[in-house]
Every structure is written in structure tokens, then in C-alpha cells.
C-alpha positions as CSV (number, residue, x, y, z in Angstrom):
1,M,-24.2,56.4,-27.6
2,K,-22.2,58.2,-25.0
3,R,-18.5,58.6,-25.9
4,Q,-16.2,56.7,-23.5
5,R,-12.6,57.0,-22.7
6,N,-10.3,54.0,-23.2
7,P,-8.5,52.6,-20.2
8,A,-4.8,53.0,-20.0
9,W,-2.2,50.5,-21.5
10,L,-0.5,48.8,-18.6
11,P,2.7,46.7,-18.4
12,A,2.3,42.9,-17.9
13,E,4.8,40.7,-16.1
14,D,5.2,36.9,-16.1
15,W,2.6,36.6,-18.8
16,T,1.6,33.3,-20.2
17,L,-0.5,32.4,-23.2
18,L,-1.9,28.8,-23.2
19,A,-3.9,27.2,-26.0
20,E,-4.0,23.5,-24.8
21,M,-6.9,22.7,-22.5
22,P,-4.9,20.3,-20.3
23,K,-2.2,22.9,-19.8
24,I,-4.9,25.5,-18.9
25,A,-6.4,23.1,-16.4
26,R,-3.0,22.4,-14.9
27,W,-2.2,26.1,-14.6
28,L,-5.6,26.8,-12.8
29,V,-5.1,23.9,-10.4
30,E,-1.5,24.9,-9.5
31,R,-2.4,28.6,-9.0
32,L,-5.5,27.9,-7.0
33,R,-3.6,25.6,-4.7
34,A,-0.9,28.2,-4.2
35,A,-3.4,30.9,-3.1
36,E,-2.7,32.4,0.3
37,H,-5.1,35.3,0.7
38,E,-7.9,35.6,-1.9
39,I,-9.5,33.8,-4.8
40,L,-12.1,35.7,-6.9
41,F,-13.5,33.3,-9.6
42,E,-16.2,34.0,-12.2
43,N,-17.3,31.8,-15.0
44,Y,-20.2,31.2,-17.3
45,I,-20.2,27.4,-17.2
46,F,-19.5,25.3,-14.1
47,Q,-21.0,21.8,-14.6
48,V,-21.0,18.6,-12.6
49,G,-17.9,16.4,-13.4
50,N,-14.6,15.1,-12.2
51,W,-12.5,18.2,-13.1
52,P,-15.1,20.7,-11.9
53,E,-15.3,18.8,-8.6
54,E,-11.5,18.9,-8.2
55,I,-11.7,22.7,-8.6
56,L,-14.5,22.9,-6.1
57,D,-12.6,20.8,-3.6
58,I,-9.6,23.2,-3.9
59,L,-11.9,26.2,-3.3
60,C,-13.4,24.6,-0.2
61,V,-10.0,23.6,1.2
62,K,-8.7,27.2,0.6
63,A,-11.8,28.7,2.3
64,R,-11.3,26.5,5.3
65,E,-7.7,27.6,5.5
66,G,-8.9,31.2,5.8
67,V,-8.4,32.3,2.2
68,R,-11.2,34.6,1.0
69,V,-13.0,32.6,-1.8
70,H,-15.8,34.2,-3.8
71,L,-17.3,32.2,-6.7
72,R,-19.7,33.9,-9.1
73,L,-21.5,31.8,-11.8
74,D,-24.0,32.8,-14.4
75,A,-27.5,31.3,-13.5
76,L,-28.2,30.2,-17.1
77,G,-24.8,28.9,-18.2
78,S,-24.3,27.1,-14.9
79,H,-27.9,26.1,-14.3
80,G,-26.8,22.5,-13.4
81,F,-24.5,23.6,-10.6
82,P,-25.7,21.5,-7.7
83,E,-27.2,23.1,-4.6
84,R,-25.1,20.7,-2.5
85,W,-21.9,22.2,-4.0
86,I,-23.1,25.7,-3.0
87,Q,-23.7,24.4,0.5
88,R,-20.2,22.8,0.7
89,L,-18.5,26.0,-0.4
90,Q,-20.5,28.1,2.1
91,A,-20.0,25.6,4.9
92,A,-16.3,25.9,4.3
93,G,-16.5,29.7,4.6
94,G,-16.6,30.6,0.9
95,E,-18.9,33.1,-0.8
96,F,-21.2,32.1,-3.6
97,E,-23.2,34.3,-6.0
98,W,-25.6,33.7,-8.9
99,Y,-25.7,36.2,-11.7
100,H,-29.2,36.9,-13.0
101,R,-31.5,34.2,-12.0
102,V,-33.7,33.4,-15.1
103,G,-37.3,34.4,-14.7
104,W,-40.4,34.8,-16.9
105,R,-40.5,38.5,-16.6
106,G,-38.0,40.9,-18.2
107,W,-36.9,38.8,-21.2
108,E,-34.2,41.4,-22.1
109,K,-32.7,41.2,-18.7
110,S,-32.6,37.4,-19.0
111,L,-30.7,37.8,-22.3
112,R,-28.0,39.7,-20.4
113,R,-25.6,37.0,-19.1
114,S,-22.3,37.2,-17.4
115,H,-20.2,35.4,-20.0
116,R,-16.9,36.5,-18.4
117,R,-14.1,34.2,-17.3
118,I,-12.1,35.8,-14.5
119,V,-9.6,34.2,-12.1
120,L,-7.9,36.6,-9.6
121,I,-5.5,35.2,-7.1
122,D,-4.0,37.0,-4.1
123,Q,-4.4,40.4,-5.9
124,E,-1.4,39.3,-7.8
125,W,-2.4,37.0,-10.7
126,L,-5.1,37.5,-13.3
127,A,-6.3,35.0,-15.9
128,V,-8.9,35.5,-18.6
129,G,-10.1,33.5,-21.6
130,G,-12.9,31.4,-22.9
131,F,-12.4,28.3,-20.7
132,A,-15.2,26.7,-18.7
133,L,-15.4,24.2,-15.8
134,A,-16.7,21.1,-17.5
135,D,-15.3,17.7,-18.3
136,A,-16.2,18.1,-21.9
137,W,-13.5,20.8,-22.2
138,L,-10.9,18.2,-21.1
139,C,-12.2,14.9,-22.2
140,S,-14.6,15.8,-25.0
141,N,-16.3,12.8,-26.6
142,P,-14.6,9.4,-27.1
143,G,-12.1,9.5,-29.9
144,Q,-12.0,13.4,-29.9
145,L,-9.3,15.7,-28.6
146,P,-9.9,18.3,-25.8
147,Y,-11.5,21.6,-26.8
148,R,-9.3,24.2,-28.4
149,E,-9.2,27.0,-25.8
150,M,-7.3,30.1,-24.8
151,L,-6.0,31.5,-21.5
152,F,-3.9,34.6,-21.0
153,A,-2.5,35.1,-17.5
154,C,-0.2,37.8,-16.1
155,R,0.8,39.9,-13.1
156,G,1.0,43.7,-13.0
157,P,-1.1,46.8,-12.5
158,I,-3.9,45.3,-14.6
159,V,-4.8,43.0,-11.7
160,P,-6.2,45.5,-9.2
161,L,-8.1,47.1,-12.1
162,V,-9.9,43.8,-12.9
163,R,-10.3,43.1,-9.2
164,H,-12.2,46.4,-8.8
165,L,-14.3,45.4,-11.9
166,F,-15.1,42.1,-10.2
167,L,-16.0,43.6,-6.8
168,K,-18.0,46.7,-8.0
169,N,-20.8,44.4,-9.2
170,R,-21.5,43.5,-5.6
171,P,-23.1,45.6,-2.9
172,L,-19.8,46.0,-0.9
173,S,-18.6,48.7,1.5
174,R,-16.1,51.2,0.3
175,K,-13.5,49.6,2.5
176,E,-14.0,46.3,0.6
177,L,-13.8,48.0,-2.7
178,R,-10.5,49.6,-1.9
179,A,-7.8,47.4,-3.5
180,L,-4.6,46.9,-1.5
181,P,-1.5,48.6,-2.9
182,S,0.1,46.5,-5.6
183,V,3.6,45.3,-5.1
184,A,6.2,47.3,-7.1
185,M,7.7,45.2,-9.9
186,D,9.9,45.7,-12.9
187,A,7.4,45.5,-15.7
188,D,8.4,44.5,-19.2
189,P,7.6,47.6,-21.3
190,D,7.5,45.4,-24.5
191,V,4.4,43.5,-23.3
192,V,1.4,45.7,-22.4
193,V,-2.3,45.0,-21.9
194,R,-5.5,47.0,-21.7
195,L,-8.8,46.1,-20.1
196,L,-11.5,45.5,-22.7
197,A,-14.7,45.1,-20.7
198,G,-18.2,45.1,-22.0
199,S,-21.0,45.7,-19.6
200,P,-24.3,46.4,-21.5
201,P,-26.6,48.2,-21.4
202,D,-24.3,51.1,-20.4
203,R,-21.0,50.1,-21.9
204,F,-20.3,48.6,-25.3
205,T,-16.6,48.9,-25.1
206,I,-15.8,45.6,-26.7
207,R,-17.9,46.2,-29.8
208,R,-16.5,49.8,-30.1
209,R,-12.9,48.6,-29.8
210,Y,-13.4,45.7,-32.3
211,L,-14.8,48.2,-34.8
212,A,-11.8,50.5,-34.3
213,A,-9.4,47.6,-34.8
214,F,-11.2,46.3,-37.9
215,R,-11.3,49.7,-39.5
216,S,-7.7,50.4,-38.8
217,A,-6.4,47.1,-40.3
218,R,-4.0,47.6,-43.2
219,E,-2.4,44.1,-43.8
220,S,-4.1,41.3,-41.9
221,L,-7.2,40.7,-39.8
222,W,-7.5,37.2,-38.4
223,L,-10.2,36.3,-35.9
224,A,-11.1,33.0,-34.2
225,T,-14.6,32.5,-32.7
226,P,-16.9,29.5,-32.2
227,Y,-20.1,31.5,-32.7
228,F,-20.4,34.0,-35.5
229,N,-23.4,36.2,-36.1
230,P,-22.4,39.9,-35.7
231,D,-24.6,42.9,-36.5
232,P,-24.5,44.4,-40.0
233,I,-22.1,47.2,-39.0
234,V,-19.5,44.8,-37.8
235,L,-19.9,42.7,-40.9
236,S,-19.5,45.8,-43.0
237,A,-16.3,46.6,-41.3
238,L,-14.9,43.2,-42.2
239,Y,-16.0,43.6,-45.9
240,S,-14.4,47.1,-46.0
241,A,-11.1,45.7,-44.8
242,V,-11.1,43.2,-47.7
243,R,-11.7,46.1,-50.1
244,R,-8.7,47.9,-48.7
245,G,-6.6,44.8,-49.5
246,V,-6.5,43.4,-46.0
247,D,-6.1,39.6,-45.6
248,V,-9.3,38.9,-43.6
249,R,-9.7,35.3,-42.2
250,V,-12.3,33.9,-40.0
251,L,-11.5,30.7,-38.0
252,L,-14.7,28.9,-36.9
253,A,-15.7,25.7,-35.3
254,G,-16.0,22.8,-37.7
255,R,-17.9,19.5,-37.6
256,V,-17.1,19.1,-33.9
257,T,-19.4,21.5,-32.1
258,D,-21.6,21.7,-29.1
259,H,-24.5,23.2,-31.1
260,P,-25.0,21.5,-34.5
261,L,-28.1,23.5,-35.4
262,L,-26.3,26.8,-34.4
263,R,-23.5,25.8,-36.7
264,L,-25.9,25.6,-39.6
265,G,-27.0,29.1,-38.7
266,I,-23.4,30.3,-38.7
267,Q,-22.9,28.6,-42.1
268,A,-25.7,30.7,-43.5
269,Y,-23.2,33.6,-43.4
270,Y,-20.7,31.7,-45.6
271,Q,-22.0,32.6,-49.0
272,K,-22.0,36.3,-48.2
273,L,-18.5,36.1,-46.5
274,L,-17.1,34.3,-49.5
275,R,-18.7,36.7,-52.0
276,H,-16.9,39.5,-50.2
277,R,-13.6,37.5,-50.4
278,V,-13.4,36.9,-46.6
279,R,-11.4,33.6,-46.1
280,V,-13.4,31.1,-44.0
281,Y,-11.8,28.2,-42.1
282,E,-13.4,25.4,-40.2
283,Y,-11.3,23.8,-37.4
284,Q,-11.3,20.0,-37.8
285,D,-9.4,18.3,-34.9
286,S,-11.8,19.2,-32.0
287,F,-14.3,21.9,-30.9
288,L,-12.7,25.4,-31.3
289,H,-14.1,27.4,-28.4
290,A,-11.3,30.0,-28.1
291,K,-11.9,33.7,-28.9
292,Y,-9.0,35.7,-30.1
293,I,-8.1,38.3,-32.7
294,L,-4.9,39.5,-34.4
295,V,-4.7,42.7,-36.5
296,D,-1.6,43.5,-38.6
297,G,0.5,41.4,-36.2
298,Q,0.6,44.4,-33.9
299,W,-2.7,44.2,-31.9
300,G,-4.3,41.3,-30.3
301,S,-7.4,40.5,-28.2
302,V,-8.0,37.5,-26.0
303,G,-10.9,36.8,-23.7
304,S,-14.5,35.6,-23.5
305,A,-16.3,37.6,-26.2
306,N,-17.6,35.8,-29.3
307,L,-18.1,37.7,-32.5
308,D,-21.9,37.5,-32.1
309,F,-24.6,40.0,-31.2
310,L,-25.1,38.6,-27.8
311,S,-21.5,39.2,-26.8
312,L,-21.4,42.6,-28.4
313,W,-24.7,43.9,-27.3
314,F,-26.0,42.0,-24.2
315,N,-23.4,39.9,-22.3
316,R,-20.9,41.1,-19.7
317,E,-17.6,40.1,-21.3
318,L,-14.0,40.6,-20.5
319,N,-11.1,40.6,-22.9
320,L,-7.6,41.9,-22.8
321,E,-6.1,43.9,-25.6
322,I,-2.4,42.9,-26.0
323,T,0.5,44.5,-27.8
324,G,4.2,43.5,-27.7
325,L,6.3,41.3,-30.0
326,P,6.6,38.1,-27.8
327,P,2.8,37.5,-27.2
328,L,1.7,38.6,-30.7
329,T,4.3,36.4,-32.4
330,L,3.0,33.5,-30.3
331,L,-0.6,34.4,-31.3
332,R,0.4,34.6,-35.0
333,T,2.1,31.2,-34.7
334,L,-1.0,29.8,-33.1
335,F,-3.2,31.1,-35.9
336,L,-1.0,29.6,-38.6
337,R,-1.0,26.3,-36.8
338,E,-4.8,26.3,-36.5
339,F,-5.3,27.3,-40.1
340,A,-3.1,24.3,-41.1
341,R,-5.4,22.1,-39.1
342,S,-8.5,23.5,-40.6
343,R,-10.4,23.1,-43.8
344,E,-10.7,26.3,-45.9
345,I,-14.1,26.8,-47.4
346,S,-13.7,27.9,-51.0
347,A,-16.5,29.5,-53.0
348,E,-16.4,26.6,-55.4
349,H,-16.7,24.0,-52.6
350,W,-19.6,25.9,-51.0
351,R,-21.5,26.0,-54.3
352,R,-21.3,22.2,-54.4
353,R,-22.9,21.7,-50.9
354,P,-26.1,19.5,-50.8
355,W,-29.2,21.1,-52.2
356,W,-31.2,20.7,-49.0
357,R,-28.8,22.9,-47.1
358,R,-29.7,26.0,-49.1
359,P,-33.4,26.4,-48.0
360,L,-32.4,25.4,-44.4
361,E,-29.7,28.1,-44.4
362,W,-32.2,30.6,-45.8
363,V,-34.7,29.8,-43.0
364,L,-32.0,30.1,-40.3
365,A,-30.8,33.4,-41.8
366,Q,-34.3,34.8,-41.6
367,V,-34.7,33.5,-38.0
368,D,-31.3,35.1,-37.1
369,R,-32.3,38.4,-38.7
370,R,-35.6,38.5,-36.9
371,I,-34.0,37.7,-33.5
372,Q,-31.4,40.4,-34.0
373,A,-34.0,42.9,-35.0
374,R,-36.2,42.1,-32.1
375,A,-33.4,42.1,-29.6
376,L,-31.6,45.2,-30.8
377,G,-34.8,47.1,-31.5
378,S,-34.1,50.8,-32.1
379,R,-30.6,50.7,-30.7
380,R,-28.1,52.8,-32.7
381,Y,-25.4,50.8,-34.3
């Protein structure tokens, strides 16, 4: 694998870290309505519903006002996005783009999805996270709370960098690719971010940086992810951290999930994780869909990447690495709150699980192993 340079750390200004889905929705609506020049919007899931239609209405209004609006959706994740909505946006003057239409040929290309969540407004504001445009994120099911999510937004020199990343995936002219000069601002040197973009098959930056962070951990390594099936090298890095005396905790989705069968497949990892003394938590209040990591209280990562082989090896993903006392203290506080709202799975508790789960977990583990082996093939870990 070709060695790649890391992007520079850049100061962030007016940053915000939101973990409540209603607040995330409100932030998006307010910022989109305030846009004056440009909205670049990319997401994996954009489904029919009341809140998604509100967002679409805002995009159409802005396009009619002369704001440049470009919406890019993944063709698999947003397969239910109506053709009439595309026509509405284009009739208003907006641009629409599908990422990777799904076809029968080229199964590996079909595996490569754009799982990124990017919101760029007026070349001034950037937001990333794991949020999606679907009513389930806000309303969930009757009697359940909204999904647990994450959004990190900021201003600063990171914005034109992500804008260039967004635009370079389109066949644009050099003039269009040239970002406008950013406005000078007094950045807070105590809060800095770095672009963590994964664009397989050429760049595996997220996996490489995750491994570097896991291997450098000395006190604590906490990670939250709804989907967990990493490759063996990433798993080994977690186990090695425990052997060094690091407090390794994995926060996963609990009984409330969008894929019950997939959850059983994830639970097939529990026995091995517990045997290696990794602490496993299942979030109880609602569906945990956020993806974030905190290492030694000094390095954080927030974005779209799950700790699974699809995110690490196939999907286009976008995270931000974060350092600085204010956001990392907030991230640590959030972790402690979510741990308190979760059920920790002990080795004794897991040994007492129903007998029928064991053969099912074994079957799912074999299926997962074969899928990974087939998908990864002869790739070097």
C-alpha cells in the first residue's frame, strides 16, 4: 500500500458538537435557510418523509433565489428518493447527482458506496457526522426516542479543503474547482481539526489513522459505532491495547436497531471481545447510530465511518480528527453519559445467553468471515 502524507491540522472556529437529533435537525434547517451563495449537500440516506421534504423545500427555495444548490445522494442508500423530487429540485435550478447506480455487473464497484455526510454552506460552514434525512431519525417508532446521532460543525480553513474534496469527484472545469479565498478570522488555536477522508480503492486513510490511534493509546480507547465487524488487524490492535493496560470500551447499538439480524452478527464478536477483556456496552434508550472515537482524552474522531470492513475498505467516508480541550471534554462527557444509559455485557452474563443463540452466532460468524475473505481477497492488511 502506497504511503500517504497526512493532511495538516487546521484551526476551527465557532465549532459545535451536537448529539441530540432534534438539535441536529434544527441546526441544519437554520443554516440552510440562512444560505446566501452556495449549498453543497451529500448524504447516504435521503428518504420520503415530512422532515426530508422540509429539507428539500428549503433547497428548492434557495435554488430559486439564485443560491447554487448541489445535492449528491448514494444510489443504494437513497434508492427510494422520488424522481419527482429530483425534477422539483432541477426545475428550481438546483443540481442533482446519483453516486454509483447499482447494476448487475461489477459487484465490487457496487459495494463501493458514498457513505459520507457533508453539508457545506456559503464556503463558510462545514458539518459532518452520521445523520441521515429520514423521519425515523427524528421520530423513530412509537414509544421510542429519536436516534442517537452526532454532528460536528465549524468554520475555518478546513471548509475550502472539504469543498475541494466534494467538487473534485465531479467533472468540473478548473475554474469551478478553484475555491474562493477564505475570509480571514481569528482561529482558536486550542481547537484544531484534520480531514480524515477515505476514498477506496486508492486511499484507505481512515483505516490507517484508526490503526495509528489504537496503537498509540496508553490510557483509554473508547469507540461508538452502530455496526461492528472490522478486519482481523483492526481487532488485533484493540486486543493489543488491552494488553498494554488501556481501558478499551466499545459502545454498540442495543435492542433498538434498524437491522436485527445484523445485530446478531455483531454479537457474534462478543465472546472474543470479552475474552480479550474489551468492555462491551449496548445502548438501551434508542438506536445508537453515531460514530465517534476518543483516545486518551486527547484525540477524537467524528464522522460517517463505522468500525466495519465496508467503511474501512470500500465506502467513501468522511471524518474529522479533533484535538483541543473543549470539544474532547464534551466528547468524554457524552461517552460517560451514554455508558450510564447502556447495559454492560459481562462475560458471566454472556455465558448465560439462550442456548439457541450459540449456533446462530457461529453460523453468522462463518458468513461474516467468508464475506470479508471474498470482498477483501488478496488485499494487504
